[in-house]
C-alpha positions in Angstrom: 0.2 0.3 -0.1 1.8 3.3 -1.1 2.0 5.9 1.7 -0.1 8.3 0.0 -2.8 5.4 0.8 -1.9 5.4 4.1 -1.8 9.5 4.7 -4.7 9.3 2.7 -7.0 6.7 5.7 -5.3 8.5 8.1 -6.9 12.0 7.6 -10.3 10.3 6.3 -10.8 8.2 9.2 -11.8 11.2 11.5 -14.0 12.3 9.6 -17.2 10.3 9.8 -17.4 11.0 13.2 -18.4 14.5 12.3 -21.9 14.0 11.1 -24.8 12.3 12.9 -28.6 11.0 12.6 -31.6 8.5 13.1 -35.0 8.2 11.4 -38.4 6.7 10.7 -42.0 8.0 8.9 -42.6 11.5 7.9 -44.4 13.7 10.1 -45.9 17.3 9.0 -44.0 19.7 7.7 -42.5 22.6 9.5 -43.4 26.3 8.9 -39.5 27.0 7.7 -36.9 24.7 6.5 -34.7 26.4 9.6 -37.5 25.4 12.2 -37.4 21.7 11.1 -33.5 21.7 11.6 -34.0 23.8 14.9 -36.3 21.2 16.5 -34.3 18.6 15.4 -31.3 20.4 17.3 -33.1 21.5 20.5 -34.2 17.3 21.3 -30.6 16.8 20.9 -29.6 19.3 23.5 -32.2 17.7 25.8 -32.2 14.0 26.1 -30.0 11.2 25.5 -31.0 8.8 22.4 -29.4 5.5 21.1 -29.1 3.8 17.8 -27.0 1.8 14.8 -25.6 3.8 12.8 -24.1 3.0 9.1 -21.3 5.7 7.8 -19.1 6.1 5.2 -16.7 8.1 4.0 -15.0 7.5 0.5 -12.9 8.7 -1.9 -11.6 8.8 -5.4 -9.6 10.4 -8.3 -9.6 10.8 -11.5 -13.2 9.3 -11.3 -11.4 5.9 -9.4 -12.0 4.8 -6.2 -9.4 5.2 -4.6 -10.3 4.2 -1.2 -13.7 4.0 1.8 -14.2 3.4 5.6 -17.1 2.3 6.6 -18.3 2.3 10.6 -20.7 0.7 12.3 -22.2 0.0 15.5 -23.4 1.7 18.3 -23.8 4.7 20.2 -25.6 5.7 23.5 -25.7 9.6 23.0 -25.7 11.7 25.8 -26.4 15.2 26.1 -23.8 14.4 29.3 -20.0 13.6 27.1 -19.6 11.2 30.5 -22.8 9.6 30.0 -22.4 8.6 26.1 -21.1 4.7 25.3 -20.9 2.9 22.1 -18.8 0.1 20.7 -17.9 0.8 17.0 -15.8 -1.2 14.4 -14.1 1.0 11.2 -13.1 -0.7 8.1 -11.3 0.6 5.2 -11.4 -1.2 1.6 -9.1 -0.4 -1.2 -9.5 -1.5 -4.6 -6.9 -4.2 -5.3 -6.0 -4.5 -1.8 -8.9 -7.4 0.0 -7.5 -7.4 3.8 -7.3 -3.8 4.2 -8.9 -4.8 8.2 -10.4 -2.6 10.8 -10.7 -0.4 14.1 -11.7 -1.2 17.5 -13.7 1.8 19.5 -15.5 1.3 22.5 -16.2 4.1 24.9 -17.3 3.6 28.6 -17.9 6.1 32.0 -15.6 9.3 29.9 -13.0 7.2 28.5 -11.8 6.1 25.1 -10.6 2.4 24.0 -9.3 1.3 20.8 -7.4 -1.7 19.6 -6.1 -1.1 15.7 -4.5 -4.9 15.3 -7.2 -5.7 12.3 -5.6 -3.0 10.7 -3.5 -4.9 7.9 -1.2 -1.2 7.0 2.7 -0.9 7.0 4.2 1.7 8.1 2.2 3.6 11.0 3.0 3.0 14.3 0.5 2.1 16.4 0.4 0.2 19.8 -0.7 -3.4 19.7 -4.1 -4.4 21.5 -6.3 -2.0 23.3 -4.9 1.4 24.7 -7.1 4.0 26.6 -7.6 7.5 26.4 -9.2 9.7 28.9 -12.4 11.9 27.2 -11.8 14.9 28.4 -7.7 14.4 26.5 -9.1 13.4 23.6 -11.1 16.5 23.0 -7.7 18.2 24.4 -6.2 17.3 21.1 -8.1 17.8 18.7 -9.0 21.2 19.8 -5.3 21.7 19.9 -4.9 20.4 16.3 -2.9 17.2 17.9 -4.1 13.8 16.1 -2.9 10.4 15.4 -2.2 7.7 12.8 -6.4 6.5 13.6 -8.0 9.2 15.7 -11.0 7.4 17.2 -15.1 7.5 17.0 -15.7 9.2 20.2 -20.1 9.8 21.2 -21.7 11.8 18.3 -24.0 15.1 19.6 -25.9 15.9 17.4 -26.7 19.0 18.8 -23.3 20.5 18.5 -23.1 20.1 14.4 -26.3 20.9 14.1 -26.0 24.3 16.0 -23.0 24.8 14.5 -24.9 24.7 10.6 -27.5 26.3 12.1 -25.5 28.9 13.1 -23.7 29.2 10.2 -26.3 29.7 7.3 -29.9 29.4 6.5 -31.8 25.6 5.4 -33.7 25.4 2.1 -36.3 22.5 1.8 -35.1 20.1 -1.0 -38.3 17.7 -0.8 -38.4 14.3 0.3 -36.8 11.7 -0.3 -37.2 7.5 1.6 -34.4 6.3 4.2 -34.5 2.7 5.6 -37.9 2.2 3.9 -39.5 5.5 5.4 -40.5 8.9 3.9 -38.4 11.8 5.3 -38.1 15.2 4.9 -35.0 17.1 2.9 -32.9 19.8 4.4 -29.9 21.6 2.7 -27.2 24.3 3.6 -24.3 25.5 1.5 -21.3 26.8 3.6 -18.3 28.1 2.7 -15.7 26.8 4.4 -14.5 29.2 6.6 -18.7 30.7 7.2 -18.2 27.2 8.5 -15.2 27.7 10.8 -15.9 30.7 12.6 -19.8 29.1 13.4 -18.6 25.6 14.4 -18.3 25.2 18.2 -17.6 21.5 20.1 -15.0 19.0 19.2 -16.7 17.6 16.8 -18.0 20.7 14.3 -14.2 21.8 15.3 -12.8 19.1 14.5 -15.1 18.8 11.2 -14.2 22.7 9.9 -10.7 21.6 10.4 -10.3 18.4 8.1 -12.5 21.1 5.2 -9.2 23.1 5.9 -6.9 20.2 5.6 -8.3 19.3 3.0 -8.0 22.4 1.3 -11.8 22.4 0.0 -12.1 25.9 -1.6 -15.6 25.7 -2.9 -19.0 25.9 -1.1 -20.3 23.1 0.8 -23.4 21.4 0.7 -24.9 19.2 3.6 -28.2 18.0 3.5 -29.9 16.6 7.3 -33.2 14.0 6.1 -35.8 14.5 9.2 -38.4 11.9 9.7 -41.5 11.6 12.2 -40.6 12.1 16.4 -37.3 14.9 15.3 -35.3 11.7 14.7 -32.5 12.2 12.2 -32.5 10.1 8.8 -29.7 10.4 7.1 -26.9 12.8 6.9 -24.8 13.7 3.7 -21.7 16.1 2.6 -19.5 15.9 -0.6 -16.2 18.0 -1.6 -13.9 18.3 -3.5 -10.6 19.2 -1.7 -6.4 18.4 -2.2 -4.5 16.9 0.2 -0.9 15.2 -0.3 -1.1 16.6 -3.8 -3.3 15.0 -4.8 -7.3 16.1 -5.6 -9.9 13.8 -4.0 -13.6 14.2 -4.5 -14.6 13.0 -1.0 -18.6 11.6 -0.1 -19.8 11.3 3.6 -23.2 9.8 3.5 -24.1 8.3 7.1 -27.8 6.9 8.2 -28.8 5.3 11.5 -31.7 2.6 12.3 -33.2 1.0 15.1 -33.3 4.0 17.1 -33.5 3.7 21.0 -31.6 0.4 20.5 -30.4 -1.6 23.7 -26.5 -2.4 23.8 -23.8 -2.2 26.5 -20.5 -2.0 26.6 -17.8 -3.5 28.5 -14.4 -1.8 28.9 -12.0 -3.5 27.7 -9.6 -5.0 30.2 -5.6 -4.4 30.5 -5.6 -1.6 28.5 -2.9 0.5 28.2 -3.6 4.0 29.4 -2.0 7.2 26.9 -2.3 10.8 27.8 -2.1 12.1 23.8 -3.4 11.0 20.9 0.3 11.4 19.4 1.1 7.8 21.2 -1.5 6.2 19.7 
């Protein structure tokens, strides 16, 4: 695997955690698109939720798929970060490589656990077995722009992303579509990188704005938000063209959540090696 692809995987792996969604059947159309998204935002601020998530980040170069990262698992997303928990697996696929491998992530009681043994990528330093880092240290590292070869996925806080998008621009209606067999309303907001960066708050939204800067995205990015009944997000998507490591890439993100209210538990891995910074991962 080329060094360029290894670096690309490192850059892309932090993108999926930044968007979140969940859904069911359609509800009455709110008074305005902005009001529809604000309603979901306020629910996310005040109510804990759990769901199954499948989100994909794929990039292509010169019309050919370069690498795809897929994250699958369950998340309990609480307004109180230390009360959130999750169990996720990130897998990477690249044309011509049948076994790129997977990254295991667990979050429990304010601590993030990661095991990168399953990734079959050479040239990247990684701690064997399970390692752990406090969510507080993780977020401080992200805020300072510090990252690792594989930036782990943390609990997804819908309110921070939605709040940043609402602050940055005005949503418009894009009609209806079907997600997971249910009709949903689609809303969209188009923002320049600088406008989103100026409005972004919270670790996840700030990290996304830095990712767009890392990819040197010059054109406006359109974010789509699909909303079903009960103010449940069904799908969030974004697509952009940028340049990283001298290579022009088209990147698409799709994030679908189902089984809202799913029940699951997380057991913290025993004998995980504690680290104080992402730089050691």
